N, C-alpha and C positions, 0 to 999 in steps of 0.2 A: 484403814482398809475400807475400800468402797464396797457397797452392797452388791450382791450378785444380781445381774440383770434378770428381769422377769420375762419369761418367754410369753409372747402374746400370740393369740390366734389370729388367723387372717380375717380381714373384714375391711369395710370401706374406710374406717378410721383407725385401722391397726388392731382392732379387737380389744376386748377387756381381758386383763390377766385372770388366770384361774382363781387367784386369791380374791379378786374383786367379786367374782361370782359366789365364792364361798362366804364372803362377808355379807353379801346381799341375802343369801340363803339363811345365814345365821340370824340376821335382823328379822327376816320374815318369820322364821321358826320361833324366835323369842316372843315376838309380838303375838303370833297366832296362838301360842300355848297359853299366854296370860289371858288373852281375850276369850279364848275358849272356856277358861275358868269362869269369867263373868257371864258367859252365855249359859253354862251349866247351872249357875247360881240363880239367874233370873229368867230362865226358860219359861215361855217362848220369847220373852223380852219385856222390858219396861214399857208401860203404855200410859197414855194421857188422853184427855178428851179429843185431842187432835187425831189420835190413833183410831178412835171410834169413827170420826168423820171420814178418814181415809177408807175404812172398811165399808162404811155405809154407802159411799160413792159407788163401789163396785159390787154391792150386793143388793140392798133394798133401793138404792138410788134416792133422788136423781143424782147423776154424776155431774158435778160442777167443778169448773177449773179454778176454783178459789185456792186450792192447794196444788201440790205437784201431781200432774196427771201421770207422769212417768212413775212416780213412787206408788200412786194408787194402782197402776197397772201391774207393778211387781207384786203387790199384796194380793190383787185379784187372781193373778196367775198362780201364785202359791196356794191359795185356797182351792182353786179348781183342780190343780194337779195333785196336791198332797193332802188337801183338807185341813191344812194347818198353816200358821204364819211363821213358825220358827225357822223355816228355810231362809226367809228374808233376813232375819237378824243374824243367822249363821253366815250368810253371804256377806253381811256387813262386816263381820269380824275378819273374814278373809280379805276383803277389799281394803279395810283399814290397815291390816298388817302389811299388805303389798304397798300401800301408799307410804307407810313409815319406812319400809325398806328402800323404796325408791328415793325418798328424800335423804335418808341417811347415806345412800350410795352417792348421791349428788354432792353432799357436803364433803364426803370423804375424797371425792375427786379434786377438792381444793387443797389436798395435802393434810387433812386432819386424820389423826390416828383412828384406827378402827375400834379399838377397845373402848375409849370414852364414848364414841357414838353408840356402840352397842349398849352401854350402860344407860345412855340417854333414852334410847328406844325402850329399854326395860322400865325406866322410871315413868315414861309416858303411859304405857299400857297398864302399869300397876297403880297409877294414880286413880283413886276411886271416882272422881268426876269424869275422867276421860274413859276409863274402862266401862263404867255403867252407861255413859253416853253412847258408846259404840253399839251396845245391845238394846238401845231404846228404839221403839217403833216410831221414828221421826224422819221426815224427809230431810231434815238437817244433817243426818248422818251421811248419806251419799253426797250431799252438797259439800260437807267438810272433807270427805275423801277426795273429791275433785279438786278442792282448793289445795290440799296438801300435795297431791300429784302435780298440780300446776306449778307450785313453788319449786319442787324438785326439777321439773322439766325446764323451768326458766333459768335455774342455776346452771344447768348443763349447757343450755343454748348460749347464755352469756359468757360462760367460761370458754366456749369453743374458740373465741377470738384471741385468747391469750391475755397476758397481763404485761403492763409496763411498769417497771419499778420506779418509785418516786424518790428513792434515796439510794445512794451507793451501798451495795451490800444487801439490800432487801431481797433482791431476786435470789441471791445465794441462800438466804435464810429460808425462802420458800422451798428451794431444792432440798435443803437439809431436812426440812419438815417432811418432805415427800419421802426422802430416804428413810427417815425414822419410821414412817408409816408403812414401809415395805415396798416402795416403788409403785405407788398408786397410779395406775393409768388414768388419764383424764385430768391430772393435776394441772394447776395453773402453769407450771413450767412446761408441760408437754402439749397442752391444748393449742398453743400457738402454732404448731406445725400440722394441725389436723384439718386445715381448710381445704375444701375441694373447689373446683371450678376456677382455678387460676389465681394469680396473685392480685394485689390491689386491695383497696379498702372495701370494695363492694363485691368481691368475688365469692359470694356464698351461693352454692347450688342448693338444690332441694335436699332436705334432711328430714327423715321420718319424725324427728322430734317436733318439727313444726306442726305436723298433723296431730301429734299427741297433745300439744299445747292447745290447738284448736278444739279438739274433742273435750279436753278438760274444762276449757272456758265455756263450751256449749253445755256441759254437765251442770255448771253453776246456774245457768238459766233454766234448765229443764227440771232441776230438783228444788228450786226455790223461785217463785214467780218474779221476785225482784232481784234475783241473782244476776240478771244481765247487767245491772248497774255495777256490781262488784267486778264482773268480767270487763266491763268498759273501762273502769278506772285503772284496773291492773294492766290492761292492754296498752292504754295511753302511756303509763309509766314505763312499761317494758320497751315500747317503741322509742321513747326518749332515751332510755339507757343503752339502746343499740345504735346510738348516733355514730356516724362514721362507717356504718355497715349497711348501706342502702338495701342490699339484697335481703338480708335478714329482716330489716325493718318492713320491707314490702310484704314478705311472707307472713310475718306476725300480724301486721295491720289488716291484710286481706282475710286471713283466717279468723281473726278476732271479730272483724265486722260481720262475717257470716255467722259466727257463734252467737253474737249479740242479736242479730236480726232474726235468726231461726225461731227462738222461743216467742218473740213478739208476733211473728207470722202465724205460729201455731195458735196462740191465744186469740188472735183476731180472725183467722180464717180456718186453720186446720182443725182445731178442736170442735168448733161448731159444725163443721162438715162431718165429723165423726159422731155427732149427736151429744157432745159434751157441752153443757151450757156454760157461757162465760160467767165469771164472778160478777156480783152486783158492783156497781160503781161506788156505792157507799162503803162496801167492804174494801175495795181496792184503795180508797182514799181515807181509810179510818184514821190515819195520822193527822189528817187535816182537822177532824173533829177535836182531837186532843189539843191541837194548836189553838183553835177557837175557844176552847174551854179555858185555857190558861190566859188568853188575851182578855176574855170577858171577866174572869175572876180577878185579874190584876188591874186592868184598866177599862172598866165598863163604859167610861165616857167616850171611848173610841167608837162605840156602836150608836148609830142614830136610831130613831124610832122604828124605821122599816127593817133595819138589820136585827134589832132586838125581836121584832115580830117574827122574823125568819127563824131565829134560834128557838123562840117559844113554840113555834109550830112543829118543831122536831122533838123537843124535850122541854120540860119546865125549866125556867131560868135558874131555879134552885139546883137542878141537876147539873147544869153547866157550872155553877159555882162549886158544887161538890167535886166535880171532876177536874177542877182547876189545879192539878198537880203536873208539873213538867216531866216527872219521871215516867209516867205511863198514860196512855190514852184510854185505858180500860175503865177508869173512873166514870167517864161520860158515855163511852160507846156501849158499855155493858150495864149501864144504869137501867133499872126496871122501867123508868119513865121515858127512856130513849126510844123513839119510834123509828124503827129501821125502814119500814115501808115509806113513811113520810120523808125520811132522809133520802131515800132513793129517788123519790119524785122531785125533790128540791135540790138535788146534788149540783146541778149547774149553777144555781144561785149561791150555794154554799161555796163552791170553788171561786166564784166571782168575788164573794166577800173575803175569802182567804187571800186572793191576789191583791185586793184593795188594802188589806191590813199589811201585807208584805211591802207595799209601797209606802204606806203611811207610818208604819212602826217596824222597820226591818230589824232593828236591834233586838226588840223583844221577841220577834218570831225566830230569829237565828238563835237567840239565847235558849228558847224553848227546845229547839231541835238538839242543840249541843247538850242540854241537860238530859234530854231523853236518851242521848247516846253516851251517857256517862259510863256504861259498862264497857265501852270501847276506849275511853280516854282517861277516866279517873281511876287511879290505882286504889285509893281508899274506898271502903264500903259506903254505900248510900242507904243502908238499911234504916238509919235514923230519920231519913227524910220521908215525907208522905208518899206512898206508892213506890218507894225506892228499894224495897226488899227484893233480893235476887231470887228469881224462880229457878228451882233446880230440877227435881224429878218427882213423878208420881209413883209411889211405891206400892199402891194398892191397886186392885183390879178396877178398871174404869167403870163408870156408871153407864149401863147400856140402855138404848132406847126401848120404849114399850114394844112388846111383840117379838123381841129377840130371844126370849127364853126358850131354850131347847133347840135353837138353830145351830148349824155348824159354826157360824161366825161367833156366836156366844161361847161355844166350847173352846174355840181357838184362842179367844181373848182372855181366858182364865190363866192366872199364874200357876205354872206346874214345874217347880224347880226340880231338876234332875238330881242335884246333890244338896241335901239339907245342910251339910257341913259348910259347903261353899256359900250357900245362901246366908247362913248365920255370919260367916266371916265377911261377906260382902256388905250386909246391912250394918255390921259393926264398923267397918271401914268407912262407909258412907256417912254414918252418924258422927264418927270421930272427925271426919274431914270438914264438918260444918262449924268447927270452932271459929268463932268470930275473928280471932287474931290471924287465922290462916286463910281467910277468904281472899285476900289480895293475891295470894300465891297459888291457891288451888282452883279457885272458881272464877277469878277475874282475869281478863286478857291484857289490860294495859301494861302491866309490868313486863309481860313477855313480848309485847309489841316493841316496847322501847329497848328491851334487851336485844331483840333481833336487829333493830336499826343500829344499835351500837356496834354489834359484831360486824354487820355489813359495812358500816362506815370505816371501821378499823381496817378491814381487809382492803377496801378501796384506797385508803390513805397510805397503807404500807406498800401495796403492790400495784395499784392502779387497776386491779381487776374489778369489774362490775358484777361478777357472778353472784356474790352474796346479796348485792343490792337488788338484783333481779328477783331472787327469792323473796326478799323483803317487800318487793313491789306488790306481791299478792296479798301480803299482810296489810299493807297500806290500803289496797283496794277495798278490803273488807272493813277496815277501821273507818275509812272515809265514807263508805257506802252506808254505814249504820246511821250516820247523821241524816241521810235522806230517807231511810226506810224504817228505822227502829220504832217499834210500838210499845215496848215494855222492857224492864231490866231482866232479860231472859238469858241465862247462861249459854244455852245452845246456839245463840246467834253469833258467838265469838269463840268457837272452840278451835278452829284451825290455827289462829294466831298463837294460841297456847301451845299447840303441838309444834309448830314451826319454831317458836321461841325456845322450847325445851331442847330441841335437836340442834339449835344454834349455840347452846351453851358450850360444848367442846370447842367450837370455832372461836367463840369469844375468849375462852381461857387461853387458847393457843396464841391468839393475836395479842392479848394483854401480856402474856408471858414473854413474848418477843420484844416488848417495849422495855422490859427490865434489863438493865445493863448486866452483862456477864463479866465476871472477874477473870 
C-alpha cells in the first residue's frame, strides 16, 4: 500500500509540506531548550582573555581590528542598551538552534528519516563541549553558526539538480527511503523537477538560497579575520561540485567572490575610516614566528649570521629554541623575551626570511604547518607532545585590566549563574567529558570530518547526488584552512565540522544499511 500523498503549499518550488515545517520546528525547539539550559548554568556566558579584549575595544579602547569588529560591535551594543552581555550569548543559543534545524532539514530533504535526525540534534546540543561552546563569549560562536548554516544551504542548492542513479534499483531505494520518511519534500527523487528557468544543463534562475549562501560565507569573514580563507576554499569546492550547471556556478562564484572581498576591504579601508585601528602586522603574521622558531630549533644551520642577528634582535635565541614546538606558536610569540615592538619594526625582514626558508626547506615548513593543524587532521590526542594539549574553556571569571573595578563592564563580566543546579550539572558534565579516552570523540574534529566525507561519498556513489558532498565541502574548507591559519591546538577552531559530522550520522547509517543485502 503506497503512502498517502502529502499536500504541499503553493510556492515557487512547490512549497514545503506541513510536516517538514513541524520537523524543523521540533529540531529548533529541542536545540533551543537544551542550549537554554547551558545559558542558565553559565550566565552570562563563559569568558576568556579574548572576551576581555572584545569588551575593552568598545569601552576603554583603543578599538583595534585584530579580532572580529562585528562581534565587538554586538557586545558594545548589548552593553549600551541593556548594561549586560548576556543578551549576546542568549542570541547565540537561538542562532545555533536555528542553524542546527536548518542543517537537519537539509539532510532530511535527502530522504533521511526525521526521528534519527532529531536524536542527532539532541546529542549535539547535550554534548558538554558543544553546549558550553555555544554560550561562550567568543567570536568563534557566530563563525560556527555561519559555517553550519552554509553547510545546510549548500546541501539544498546541490540537491536541487536531482540525482542520477549509478546502479539499477538505486533510485528506487531512494524513493522507498523517502516514503518511509513520510514523503519528504525536497528529497533527491523530487528535486530533479524543481528547476526553474527552462530546461538544459544550465537553466538555473535566481534562487534566494544563493543569497543565503553568500551571506553565510560573508559571515565567516566578518566573525573571524582569517575566515575569508575558509569561505574561499569552500566556495571553490562548491563551484567544482556544481559542474554541468553553469548558471548555479556563476551565482555561487560571484556571490562568494563578494563575500571574500568584503572583509578584506573593510580591514584595509572601511574600519580605518571608522576610526578602528588595523591590527599590527606582527599579530597578523604570528604563525610565521612559530614557523621560524621550529626551523631554528630543528635546523639552526639554515640561518646565516645576518638571519640569526635578525632573530636575536626580536627575542633571545634561547627564546626561539624554547618556542621550537610545531604544535603552537605561543611558545615564542608570548615568551617574556619576545619584543613585539621590535617584531613590528622588522616584520618585512621576517617575512622575507620566512619566504627564503619556504624555498630552501619546503618540506620542513609544510611539516610544521601540518603539525600545528593536527587538531583538524589527527584523530588521536596530541597532549603528550610539547605544546599539544588541547585548549578547552575558561571556567573562572577572567582577569580584568587595572581600573575596571566597579565599572559596568566589570559587573557584566562576572559569572552569575541563574540556576545553581544546572551549573553543578554543567560543571560535572564538562569535567567528565575531559576523560582522555573520549577526547577524539567529544573534543577533536578529525573523526567527524572523515565520517562526514564517508557519508557524502556513499550518497554520491549510490545515487549520483552531490548534495551531501556540497555540505562536506564546507567541512573541508575549514579543515584545509586550518593548515594556513592555525596558531594553537584550540578546540573552538574546529567546532562546525563536529556539528556537521554528528548530523551526518543518520545519513551514513542509512547509506550503509542500504548496502547490506536484503533477504
